C-alpha positions in Angstrom: 0.0 0.0 0.0 3.0 2.3 -0.5 4.3 4.4 -3.4 7.9 4.4 -4.6 9.2 7.1 -6.9 12.4 6.6 -8.9 14.4 8.6 -11.3 16.4 6.5 -13.8 19.2 7.9 -15.9 21.1 6.4 -18.8 23.4 8.9 -20.6 21.0 11.5 -22.0 17.9 9.6 -21.2 16.0 10.4 -18.0 12.8 8.7 -16.8 10.8 9.4 -13.6 8.4 6.6 -12.5 6.0 6.0 -9.7 5.3 2.4 -8.5 2.0 1.8 -6.8 0.0 -1.2 -5.7 -2.3 -0.7 -8.7 0.7 -0.4 -11.1 3.7 -2.2 -9.6 5.6 -2.6 -12.8 7.0 -0.2 -15.4 9.3 -0.6 -18.4 12.6 1.2 -17.8 13.8 3.4 -20.7 11.8 1.4 -23.4 12.3 1.7 -27.1 10.2 4.1 -29.1 7.8 1.4 -30.4 7.4 -0.2 -27.0 6.9 3.2 -25.4 4.1 4.0 -28.0 2.4 0.6 -27.4 2.6 0.8 -23.6 1.1 4.3 -23.5 -1.6 3.4 -26.0 -2.6 0.5 -23.7 -2.5 2.8 -20.6 -4.7 5.3 -22.4 -7.3 2.7 -23.4 -7.3 1.3 -19.9 -7.9 4.7 -18.3 -11.0 5.2 -20.4 -12.4 1.7 -20.1 -11.8 1.6 -16.4 -13.1 5.1 -15.7 -16.9 5.0 -15.3 -17.1 8.8 -15.3 -15.4 9.1 -18.7 -17.5 6.3 -20.1 -20.7 7.7 -18.9 -20.0 11.1 -20.3 -19.1 9.5 -23.6 -22.5 7.7 -23.7 -24.3 10.9 -22.9 -22.5 12.6 -25.7 -23.5 9.8 -28.1 -27.1 9.5 -26.8 -28.8 12.1 -29.0 -28.2 10.2 -32.3 -26.5 7.2 -33.7 -26.0 8.3 -37.3 -22.4 8.3 -38.5 -22.3 12.0 -39.0 -23.5 12.6 -35.4 -21.1 10.1 -34.0 -18.2 11.6 -35.9 -19.0 15.2 -35.0 -19.4 14.4 -31.3 -16.3 12.2 -31.1 -14.2 14.8 -33.0 -15.2 17.6 -30.5 -14.5 15.3 -27.5 -11.1 14.3 -29.0 -10.1 17.9 -29.8 -11.0 19.2 -26.4 -9.3 16.6 -24.2 -6.3 16.4 -26.5 -5.7 20.1 -26.2 -5.6 20.2 -22.4 -3.7 16.9 -22.2 -1.0 18.4 -24.4 -0.9 21.6 -22.5 -0.5 19.8 -19.2 2.1 17.3 -20.3 4.0 19.5 -22.8 3.7 23.0 -21.3 3.5 22.0 -17.7 0.0 23.1 -16.8 -1.3 21.7 -13.6 -4.8 21.7 -11.9 -5.3 20.1 -8.5 -7.2 16.8 -8.6 -9.6 18.2 -5.9 -10.8 20.7 -8.6 -10.6 18.4 -11.6 -12.5 15.4 -10.3 -15.7 17.3 -9.2 -15.6 19.3 -12.4 -15.6 16.0 -14.4 -18.7 14.9 -12.6 -20.2 18.3 -13.2 -19.7 18.0 -16.9 -21.9 14.8 -16.9 -24.7 16.6 -15.1 -24.4 19.7 -17.2 -24.5 17.7 -20.5 -27.6 15.9 -19.4 -29.3 19.1 -18.2 -28.5 20.7 -21.6 -30.0 17.8 -23.5 -33.2 17.7 -21.4 -33.6 21.4 -21.8 -33.1 21.2 -25.6 -35.6 18.4 -25.9 -38.2 20.4 -23.9 -37.6 23.5 -25.9 -37.5 21.5 -29.2 -34.7 23.7 -30.4 -33.8 22.9 -34.0 -30.5 24.9 -33.9 -29.1 23.3 -30.7 -26.7 21.0 -32.5 -23.8 23.5 -32.9 -24.3 24.7 -29.3 -24.2 21.1 -28.1 -21.0 20.3 -29.9 -19.4 23.5 -28.4 -20.5 22.2 -25.0 -19.0 18.8 -25.7 -15.7 20.5 -26.6 -15.7 22.6 -23.4 -16.5 19.6 -21.2 -13.8 17.7 -23.0 -11.2 20.3 -21.9 -12.0 19.3 -18.3 -11.7 15.6 -19.1 -8.3 16.3 -20.6 -7.2 17.6 -17.3 -8.2 14.3 -15.7 -6.3 12.3 -18.4 -3.2 14.5 -17.8 -3.3 13.7 -14.1 -3.4 10.0 -14.8 -0.6 10.2 -17.3 1.8 12.4 -15.4 1.1 10.5 -12.2 2.7 7.3 -13.6 5.9 8.4 -15.3 7.4 11.6 -16.8 10.1 12.4 -19.3 12.2 15.5 -19.9 10.3 18.4 -21.5 10.5 18.3 -25.3 12.0 14.9 -25.5 11.1 12.2 -28.1 10.0 10.0 -25.2 7.5 12.7 -24.0 6.2 13.0 -27.5 5.8 9.3 -27.9 4.1 8.9 -24.5 1.6 11.7 -25.4 0.9 10.3 -28.8 0.5 6.8 -27.6 -1.8 7.8 -24.7 -4.0 9.8 -27.1 -4.2 6.9 -29.5 -5.2 4.5 -26.7 -7.9 7.0 -25.6 -9.3 7.3 -29.1 -9.2 3.5 -29.7 -11.3 3.0 -26.5 -13.7 5.7 -27.5 -14.3 4.3 -30.9 -14.8 0.8 -29.5 -17.4 2.1 -27.0 -19.1 4.1 -29.7 -19.3 1.1 -32.0 -20.6 -1.1 -29.2 -23.2 1.4 -28.2 -24.3 1.9 -31.8 -24.5 -1.9 -32.4 -26.5 -2.3 -29.1 -29.1 0.3 -30.3 -29.4 -1.4 -33.7 -30.1 -4.7 -31.9 -32.7 -3.0 -29.7 -34.3 -1.5 -32.8 -34.6 -4.9 -34.4 -36.2 -6.3 -31.2 -38.4 -3.5 -29.9 -38.8 -1.2 -32.9 -37.9 2.4 -33.7 -38.6 3.5 -30.1 -35.3 1.8 -29.1 -33.2 4.9 -29.7 -35.5 7.1 -27.5 -35.5 4.4 -24.8 -31.7 4.1 -24.9 -31.3 7.9 -24.8 -33.6 8.3 -21.8 -31.9 5.4 -20.0 -28.4 7.0 -20.5 -29.6 10.4 -19.4 -31.3 9.1 -16.2 -28.3 7.0 -15.3 -25.9 9.8 -16.0 -27.9 12.4 -14.0 -28.0 10.2 -10.9 -24.4 9.0 -11.1 -23.0 12.4 -12.0 -24.8 14.1 -9.2 -23.6 11.5 -6.7 -20.0 11.7 -7.9 -20.1 15.5 -7.7 -21.2 15.5 -4.1 -18.9 12.7 -3.1 -15.9 14.4 -4.7 -16.7 17.6 -2.9 -16.9 15.6 0.4 -20.6 16.4 0.8 -21.7 12.7 1.0 -22.4 11.4 4.5 
């Protein structure tokens, strides 16, 4: 249950690593290909093992399952979190986890609230506003991704290892997001075949209700307001 921080140096290469009970092993000064593959795996694991990121992604996808809608939503989410992730890792930005984690939960609640409001208002022009909101929320999620990445291992600023770690981590995140989107889309198609055209509405309502309850709970819990 302890942490061990080590700095490893070999000629011009320097690597800082943190060993924890959850991640007791790290590759030491790996090759470029191995580094890219390792960080891609870590990025995918972070998304797939993070219920808050997964739930936000499902809410983002819940308004429509057409390819254009999926591509636009995923592109906005990717652009937002990639920007803050790069700024944190490459430029040294840092935001305390005590701020980031409640903010991530708040993005889930805010996204659901916007969707419910848009449906009630029947606003035809809400698509652009929703994509802008997805991008803004993704900026917050990028801060969470950065915390996970820099908390494991770090490389000298501007080094090829830092670039490889950042690219690999982003590739892993995107691969996990695409897999989730494809699985969600396939599930809706199966439901449509079984229960008819109302399947999409049912899936959207279920995702919204789950996200609203879970997001509110996480927000209060992360602020220390839960009993």
